[in-house]
C-alpha positions in Angstrom: 0.1 -0.1 0.2 1.6 3.5 -1.2 1.9 6.3 1.6 -0.1 9.2 1.9 0.6 12.7 2.8 -2.3 14.7 3.4 -0.1 17.9 4.7 2.4 18.1 1.8 2.9 21.7 2.1 2.8 21.6 6.1 0.0 23.7 7.2 -0.4 26.0 4.5 -3.4 24.1 3.0 -5.1 22.9 5.7 -5.2 26.7 7.2 -6.2 28.0 4.1 -8.8 25.6 3.5 -10.3 26.5 6.5 -10.1 29.7 6.0 -12.2 29.6 2.9 -14.8 26.9 4.7 -15.2 29.5 7.1 -15.5 32.5 4.6 -18.1 30.5 2.9 -20.1 30.0 5.6 -20.3 33.1 6.5 -20.9 34.4 3.6 -23.6 31.7 3.0 -25.2 32.6 6.7 -25.5 36.1 6.4 -27.2 35.5 2.3 -29.9 33.4 4.5 -30.5 36.2 7.0 -31.4 38.3 4.2 -33.9 35.1 2.8 -35.4 35.1 6.1 -36.0 39.2 5.9 -37.6 39.0 2.6 -41.3 38.3 1.5 -41.5 34.7 -0.2 -40.8 34.8 -3.6 -38.4 35.8 -6.0 -36.4 38.0 -3.5 -35.8 35.2 -1.2 -35.4 32.7 -3.7 -32.3 34.6 -4.6 -31.1 34.8 -1.3 -31.1 31.2 -0.9 -29.4 30.4 -4.4 -26.6 33.1 -3.3 -26.2 31.5 0.0 -26.0 27.9 -1.4 -23.4 29.3 -3.9 -21.3 30.6 -0.8 -21.8 27.5 1.2 -21.6 24.6 -1.2 -19.5 26.2 -3.4 -17.2 28.2 -1.4 -17.5 26.7 2.0 -17.3 23.0 0.8 -16.1 22.5 -2.8 -13.4 25.4 -2.7 -12.3 24.0 0.3 -12.2 20.6 -0.6 -9.9 21.0 -3.6 -7.8 23.5 -1.2 -7.3 20.9 0.8 -6.5 18.6 -1.9 -3.5 20.3 -2.8 -1.7 19.2 0.0 -2.1 15.7 -1.0 0.5 13.3 -2.3 1.3 10.3 -3.0 4.8 8.3 -2.9 5.5 7.0 -6.2 2.9 8.3 -8.2 1.6 11.8 -9.8 -1.7 13.2 -9.5 -4.1 14.5 -12.1 -7.7 15.6 -12.3 -10.5 15.0 -14.9 -12.1 17.9 -15.4 -15.6 16.8 -16.2 -15.8 14.7 -13.1 -14.0 18.0 -11.0 -17.3 20.1 -12.1 -19.8 17.7 -11.9 -19.0 17.2 -7.9 -19.0 21.2 -7.6 -22.5 21.3 -9.1 -23.4 18.6 -6.8 -22.5 20.7 -3.7 -24.3 23.8 -4.8 -27.2 21.8 -5.8 -27.8 19.7 -2.7 -26.8 22.8 -0.3 -29.4 24.8 -2.4 -32.1 21.9 -2.0 -31.8 22.0 1.7 -31.9 25.5 2.3 -35.1 26.0 -0.1 -36.4 22.5 2.5 -36.2 24.6 5.3 -36.5 28.4 4.1 -39.7 28.0 2.6 -43.4 27.2 4.9 -43.2 27.3 8.4 -39.6 26.3 10.5 -39.9 22.6 11.9 -37.7 20.2 13.2 -38.7 17.9 10.5 -37.8 20.0 7.5 -34.1 20.6 9.6 -33.3 16.8 9.8 -34.5 16.0 6.2 -32.9 18.7 4.9 -29.5 17.8 6.9 -30.4 14.5 5.9 -30.0 15.3 2.0 -27.4 18.0 1.9 -25.3 15.6 4.4 -25.4 12.7 1.5 -25.2 15.5 -1.1 -21.8 16.6 0.4 -20.6 13.1 1.1 -21.2 12.5 -2.2 -19.5 15.5 -3.8 -16.5 14.3 -2.0 -16.3 11.1 -3.1 -17.2 12.0 -6.6 -14.3 14.7 -6.6 -12.2 11.5 -5.7 -13.3 9.7 -8.2 -11.9 12.6 -10.4 -8.4 11.9 -9.2 -6.2 9.9 -11.8 -3.2 8.0 -10.4 -1.0 5.3 -10.9 -2.2 3.2 -8.8 -6.2 1.7 -7.8 -7.8 3.4 -5.0 -9.8 1.7 -2.3 -11.5 3.2 1.0 -12.2 1.4 4.5 -15.9 1.2 5.1 -16.2 2.2 8.5 -14.1 5.4 8.1 -16.3 6.1 4.9 -19.7 5.9 6.8 -17.8 8.1 9.9 -17.0 10.9 7.0 -20.8 10.4 5.7 -22.4 10.8 9.4 -19.9 14.0 10.4 -21.6 15.2 7.0 -24.7 14.8 8.0 -24.5 16.1 11.5 -22.5 19.2 9.9 -25.3 20.0 7.6 -28.1 19.9 10.0 -26.6 21.8 12.2 -25.7 24.3 9.5 -29.4 24.2 8.7 -30.7 24.6 12.0 -27.8 27.7 12.2 -29.6 29.4 9.1 -33.0 29.5 10.9 -31.6 30.6 14.6 -28.8 32.5 13.5 -29.9 36.5 13.9 -27.5 38.3 15.7 -24.5 39.9 14.1 -22.0 38.6 16.6 -23.7 34.9 16.9 -22.9 34.8 12.9 -19.0 34.7 13.3 -19.2 31.6 15.7 -21.3 29.8 13.8 -19.5 30.0 10.7 -16.2 28.9 12.6 -18.1 26.1 14.0 -19.5 24.9 10.2 -16.1 25.2 9.1 -14.5 22.9 11.5 -17.5 20.3 10.9 -16.8 20.8 7.0 -13.0 20.3 7.2 -13.6 17.2 9.7 -15.7 15.5 7.2 -13.1 16.5 4.5 -10.2 14.3 6.2 -11.8 11.9 7.6 -13.0 11.1 4.5 -9.0 11.3 3.1 -7.8 8.9 5.9 -10.5 6.0 4.2 -8.2 6.1 1.2 -6.2 3.3 0.7 -4.0 3.5 -2.8 -2.2 0.6 -4.2 0.3 1.4 -6.8 0.8 -0.6 -10.4 3.3 -2.4 -11.2 3.7 -0.6 -14.6 3.5 3.0 -15.1 0.8 4.2 -17.4 0.1 7.4 -19.2 -1.6 9.3 -16.8 -4.6 11.6 -18.3 -6.0 15.3 -16.6 -4.9 18.7 -15.2 -2.4 19.3 -12.5 -3.9 20.2 -9.4 -2.2 23.2 -8.9 -4.1 24.4 -12.2 -7.2 24.9 -10.0 -5.4 27.6 -7.7 -6.0 30.1 -10.0 -9.8 29.2 -10.7 -10.1 28.9 -7.2 -9.1 32.3 -6.5 -11.2 33.9 -9.0 -14.5 32.1 -8.0 -13.8 33.3 -4.0 -13.2 36.7 -5.2 -16.9 36.3 -7.8 -18.6 35.1 -4.6 -17.7 37.5 -2.4 -18.2 40.6 -5.0 -21.6 39.0 -5.9 -22.8 39.2 -1.8 -21.6 42.6 -1.5 -23.4 44.1 -4.2 -26.5 42.0 -3.6 -26.3 43.6 0.3 -25.3 47.0 -0.9 -28.4 46.9 -3.5 -30.8 45.6 -0.8 -30.9 46.9 2.5 -31.4 44.6 5.2 -34.8 44.7 7.2 -32.9 46.6 10.2 -31.8 49.1 7.6 -35.3 49.4 6.4 -36.9 49.9 9.6 -34.2 52.5 10.1 -35.1 54.4 7.2 -38.9 53.9 7.8 -38.7 55.5 11.5 -36.4 58.1 10.0 -39.3 58.8 7.3 -41.8 58.8 10.2 -40.4 61.0 12.4 -39.8 63.6 9.6 -43.4 63.4 8.4 -44.6 63.7 12.4 -42.5 67.0 12.6 -44.9 70.0 12.9 -44.4 72.4 9.8 -42.5 75.5 10.5 -44.8 78.8 10.5 -43.8 80.4 6.9 -43.4 84.4 6.8 -45.6 86.2 4.5 -43.6 87.1 1.3 -44.7 90.8 1.1 -43.5 91.3 4.8 -39.6 90.2 3.7 -39.9 93.5 2.4 -40.7 95.6 5.2 -38.1 97.0 7.4 -36.8 95.0 10.8 -37.7 98.1 13.0 -41.1 98.7 11.4 -42.1 95.2 12.0 -41.5 95.6 15.4 -43.5 98.3 15.5 -46.1 97.0 14.3 
């Protein structure tokens, strides 16, 4: 069995992976907060789609491939199949979106959170292992059943907690700790799945098809920037409920203020001394 390295570049890749997972979770929680404040319909749907893009795309998928940059196998190069890799990204965004829409419409309930968490967690695990399926090595890859099961359980629990956070986290001070916890859960699921791998090198070398993992670095950064910019633009274009309430209160105060008595236009031409005498 080949020797695997999860941290080829030391702590650089796991720290960056956690930071990206935290960022995606943070942006997603902010977007779901805006979705809660929006009326059911197009506005809420757009916020939930943006949240799925942030959590599924950045918090989960980008985190996965940033961590994979630090993965190496003694005796074999690693390449990735583009089509399978893109499919894993779509799985991440879609399954998170399904979970968010399940809990984001209608009356919130424990049943909705559990069902959405199970669906989303299973999809997150599917994203991980489909992403691994896109890996090309001069070796045969297998997995430890108990470790795979553990990674799926972690994914389901993490997804359930994440969906619960999207319902209950309302104060800005709680968004950051919630995102930090989500980042820990996502990274925990990833590395549990990675330690389930069993790699057996081939006796004869084969030609590997696909792209070098480092080719993903620039697209990853571009994707993260696009997510952050899109969310920032959306937040500026659509003020929060708190901002709308403040604006309405300010408008009401101005409207209720008594009008200042106007001075007749003709009196403006009367000297001040004569006006006093009158």
